[in-house]
TILO-220163 format. One record per residue (C-alpha): x, y, z. Coordinates in steps of 0.2 Angstrom, whole numbers, plus 5000, padded with zeros to 4 digits. Example, Ala and Ser with C-alpha at 12.3 -4.5 7.8 and 13.67 -1.06 7.14 Angstrom:
<sites>
(site (5062,4978,5039))
(site (5068,4995,5036))
</sites>
This chain:
<sites>
(site (4947,4625,4554))
(site (4938,4612,4565))
(site (4945,4595,4565))
(site (4930,4584,4562))
(site (4939,4568,4564))
(site (4940,4569,4582))
(site (4925,4568,4595))
(site (4918,4584,4601))
(site (4926,4590,4618))
(site (4911,4601,4621))
(site (4903,4600,4639))
(site (4885,4596,4640))
(site (4875,4604,4655))
(site (4859,4611,4660))
(site (4853,4629,4656))
(site (4861,4643,4666))
(site (4858,4661,4668))
(site (4867,4670,4654))
(site (4865,4657,4641))
(site (4850,4664,4632))
(site (4857,4677,4622))
(site (4870,4663,4615))
(site (4858,4650,4613))
(site (4847,4662,4602))
(site (4862,4666,4591))
(site (4868,4648,4590))
(site (4850,4642,4585))
(site (4850,4656,4571))
(site (4867,4649,4564))
(site (4861,4631,4565))
(site (4843,4632,4559))
(site (4842,4647,4546))
(site (4825,4640,4539))
(site (4818,4643,4557))
(site (4826,4657,4566))
(site (4820,4663,4582))
(site (4821,4679,4592))
(site (4825,4682,4610))
(site (4807,4687,4614))
(site (4800,4671,4606))
(site (4814,4660,4614))
(site (4808,4668,4631))
(site (4790,4666,4629))
(site (4791,4648,4621))
(site (4803,4641,4632))
(site (4809,4651,4647))
(site (4792,4656,4653))
(site (4784,4639,4649))
(site (4775,4632,4665))
(site (4784,4616,4662))
(site (4801,4623,4659))
(site (4815,4614,4669))
(site (4833,4622,4667))
(site (4840,4605,4669))
(site (4830,4598,4654))
(site (4837,4611,4642))
(site (4854,4602,4638))
(site (4867,4615,4633))
(site (4884,4610,4624))
(site (4897,4623,4628))
(site (4915,4624,4620))
(site (4926,4635,4630))
(site (4914,4650,4634))
(site (4904,4647,4617))
(site (4887,4638,4616))
(site (4888,4627,4602))
(site (4871,4617,4602))
(site (4856,4612,4613))
(site (4843,4598,4615))
(site (4827,4604,4625))
(site (4818,4590,4635))
(site (4802,4593,4644))
(site (4789,4584,4653))
(site (4772,4590,4661))
(site (4774,4599,4678))
(site (4757,4607,4676))
(site (4743,4597,4666))
(site (4737,4603,4649))
(site (4719,4600,4655))
(site (4711,4593,4670))
(site (4724,4584,4682))
(site (4733,4573,4669))
(site (4751,4576,4670))
(site (4754,4562,4657))
(site (4768,4553,4668))
(site (4775,4542,4654))
(site (4776,4556,4640))
(site (4790,4567,4637))
(site (4795,4578,4622))
(site (4810,4585,4614))
(site (4803,4601,4605))
(site (4820,4605,4597))
(site (4839,4602,4596))
(site (4852,4609,4586))
(site (4871,4609,4584))
(site (4881,4624,4577))
(site (4887,4621,4559))
(site (4905,4624,4565))
(site (4904,4610,4578))
(site (4895,4596,4567))
(site (4903,4580,4561))
(site (4910,4575,4579))
(site (4895,4567,4587))
(site (4889,4582,4597))
(site (4870,4580,4591))
(site (4870,4562,4596))
(site (4877,4566,4613))
(site (4864,4580,4616))
(site (4850,4570,4611))
(site (4855,4555,4621))
(site (4858,4566,4636))
(site (4840,4573,4634))
(site (4833,4556,4633))
(site (4842,4550,4648))
(site (4836,4565,4657))
(site (4818,4561,4652))
(site (4820,4543,4656))
(site (4827,4548,4674))
(site (4810,4556,4677))
(site (4801,4540,4672))
(site (4797,4546,4654))
(site (4796,4530,4643))
(site (4789,4537,4628))
(site (4796,4553,4619))
(site (4790,4563,4605))
(site (4798,4574,4593))
(site (4792,4588,4593))
(site (4774,4589,4595))
(site (4773,4597,4612))
(site (4760,4608,4617))
(site (4756,4621,4623))
(site (4772,4630,4617))
(site (4779,4620,4601))
(site (4790,4629,4590))
(site (4787,4617,4575))
(site (4774,4602,4573))
(site (4788,4590,4570))
(site (4804,4587,4559))
(site (4805,4594,4542))
(site (4816,4581,4535))
(site (4817,4590,4517))
(site (4826,4605,4528))
(site (4836,4595,4540))
(site (4841,4578,4532))
(site (4855,4576,4544))
(site (4843,4577,4559))
(site (4831,4565,4552))
(site (4845,4552,4550))
(site (4851,4555,4568))
(site (4834,4554,4575))
(site (4830,4538,4566))
(site (4846,4530,4572))
(site (4840,4534,4590))
(site (4823,4524,4588))
(site (4812,4538,4583))
(site (4799,4532,4571))
(site (4786,4543,4561))
(site (4769,4543,4569))
(site (4760,4554,4556))
(site (4764,4569,4545))
(site (4758,4587,4548))
(site (4756,4599,4533))
(site (4760,4617,4534))
(site (4748,4627,4522))
(site (4749,4646,4514))
(site (4737,4655,4503))
(site (4741,4672,4496))
(site (4726,4684,4500))
(site (4731,4698,4487))
(site (4716,4701,4476))
(site (4706,4690,4488))
(site (4687,4692,4487))
(site (4673,4681,4495))
(site (4668,4668,4482))
(site (4651,4670,4475))
(site (4647,4652,4479))
(site (4652,4655,4498))
(site (4641,4671,4499))
(site (4627,4662,4492))
(site (4628,4647,4505))
(site (4630,4659,4519))
(site (4614,4668,4514))
(site (4605,4650,4512))
(site (4611,4645,4529))
(site (4606,4661,4537))
(site (4589,4659,4529))
(site (4588,4643,4538))
(site (4592,4650,4554))
(site (4611,4649,4557))
(site (4619,4665,4563))
(site (4637,4669,4559))
(site (4644,4684,4569))
(site (4659,4691,4580))
(site (4657,4683,4597))
(site (4651,4693,4612))
(site (4659,4691,4629))
(site (4647,4679,4634))
(site (4649,4669,4618))
(site (4667,4665,4624))
(site (4660,4653,4637))
(site (4652,4641,4624))
(site (4667,4644,4612))
(site (4681,4639,4624))
(site (4670,4623,4630))
(site (4667,4618,4612))
(site (4685,4620,4607))
(site (4691,4610,4623))
(site (4678,4597,4624))
(site (4676,4593,4605))
(site (4693,4597,4598))
(site (4708,4600,4608))
(site (4712,4606,4626))
(site (4727,4616,4619))
(site (4715,4625,4607))
(site (4705,4631,4621))
(site (4720,4636,4631))
(site (4726,4647,4616))
(site (4709,4655,4613))
(site (4708,4660,4632))
(site (4726,4665,4633))
(site (4725,4676,4616))
(site (4710,4685,4621))
(site (4715,4688,4639))
(site (4731,4696,4631))
(site (4720,4708,4622))
(site (4717,4699,4604))
(site (4701,4708,4598))
(site (4685,4698,4597))
(site (4684,4703,4579))
(site (4697,4691,4574))
(site (4685,4677,4578))
(site (4668,4672,4568))
(site (4657,4660,4578))
(site (4642,4650,4570))
(site (4626,4645,4579))
(site (4613,4633,4573))
(site (4594,4637,4572))
(site (4592,4631,4590))
(site (4606,4643,4596))
(site (4619,4630,4599))
(site (4637,4636,4595))
(site (4643,4623,4582))
(site (4659,4630,4575))
(site (4671,4644,4574))
(site (4686,4651,4563))
(site (4699,4663,4569))
(site (4716,4671,4565))
(site (4729,4680,4577))
(site (4727,4667,4591))
(site (4746,4662,4591))
(site (4759,4675,4596))
(site (4748,4689,4590))
(site (4752,4685,4572))
(site (4738,4692,4562))
(site (4742,4682,4546))
(site (4742,4665,4556))
(site (4725,4656,4553))
(site (4717,4646,4567))
(site (4711,4637,4577))
(site (4696,4632,4567))
(site (4683,4619,4571))
(site (4665,4613,4566))
(site (4655,4600,4576))
(site (4657,4583,4566))
(site (4637,4582,4564))
(site (4638,4600,4554))
(site (4651,4594,4542))
(site (4646,4593,4524))
(site (4634,4608,4526))
(site (4645,4620,4519))
(site (4646,4629,4536))
(site (4664,4626,4538))
(site (4669,4633,4521))
(site (4659,4649,4525))
(site (4667,4651,4542))
(site (4684,4649,4533))
(site (4681,4661,4520))
(site (4672,4674,4532))
(site (4689,4675,4541))
(site (4699,4676,4526))
(site (4689,4691,4521))
(site (4692,4699,4537))
(site (4711,4696,4536))
(site (4711,4704,4519))
(site (4701,4718,4526))
(site (4714,4720,4539))
(site (4728,4721,4525))
(site (4735,4703,4526))
(site (4744,4698,4511))
(site (4743,4679,4516))
(site (4735,4667,4527))
(site (4745,4652,4534))
(site (4745,4639,4547))
(site (4757,4625,4553))
(site (4747,4610,4556))
(site (4734,4600,4547))
(site (4732,4582,4539))
(site (4734,4583,4520))
(site (4722,4570,4517))
(site (4710,4575,4531))
(site (4693,4583,4528))
(site (4701,4599,4534))
(site (4716,4597,4522))
(site (4704,4595,4507))
(site (4694,4610,4512))
(site (4710,4621,4513))
(site (4715,4616,4496))
(site (4698,4620,4488))
(site (4699,4637,4497))
(site (4716,4639,4488))
(site (4729,4634,4501))
(site (4744,4625,4496))
(site (4756,4614,4506))
(site (4773,4623,4510))
(site (4781,4611,4522))
(site (4778,4594,4528))
(site (4783,4589,4546))
(site (4785,4572,4553))
(site (4779,4569,4571))
(site (4791,4556,4578))
(site (4790,4545,4593))
(site (4803,4534,4602))
(site (4797,4521,4614))
(site (4810,4516,4628))
(site (4808,4497,4624))
(site (4816,4500,4607))
(site (4834,4495,4606))
(site (4840,4512,4599))
(site (4858,4514,4594))
(site (4868,4526,4604))
</sites>
């Protein structure tokens, strides 16, 4: 048995060649609600353009990996030339159950924070890092001990993100949505699978009016071979692209819905509801049993739209922030 009355003797160091397989196995033991595979770890962490091996702090006892905390800062901008020089992130941390209760989680997080501060990062978020976040934030219901530890280190909740799911078994396009689609079409709006040329406007709409990471996700998934029929775009009577909805954009997961956006001045017209349901209809036609996504505000207009479409909240994540000026406990 492990003696939990004495401090951990694990050494903490940066990532080294050969750590990957053990990190994946330790992650699965430590976070069974959010397991990861070797290929996802490779694509989300090791192949991230901002990955620095020194920022992935690894705890080792003997020759066994027993925990990790990942610190990352921008080496390449998400958009334009902004490297966000004050901002750092900790997308994940974990400690093997057999190594808990001896201060190792605190050591790992403190080490990760010190590494970020050493690179001039005075603001650290858990865990809303883009482009390659694993989860939007902390699921305190699944990981209450982690919530307490992060709070003791000075992390405070910025906002909450809701993950939602909807069963698609037996789904059919609601009559009211079909009717509104016909009305909008009669007024000159068009709903369609985008052509190659439409993608220029789509990426610009996503990046300029919503989130640069959405533009990146759309561009990246299509370049990797995601079929265009996973997307429905909407143009207004003047021919302007005013909204879109899609699925299969992230990690080629067909049942993952989004990103999805409608220009603010077009909201309240029913256009967003039509786009949402047209994509759900396509997902069901492809054999999807459910639709899900990780991130929306429960009380936001999008959150209300999703609930009216039959989505329910399955998890709630806290997006946390620590400012360097806070006198956090160590």
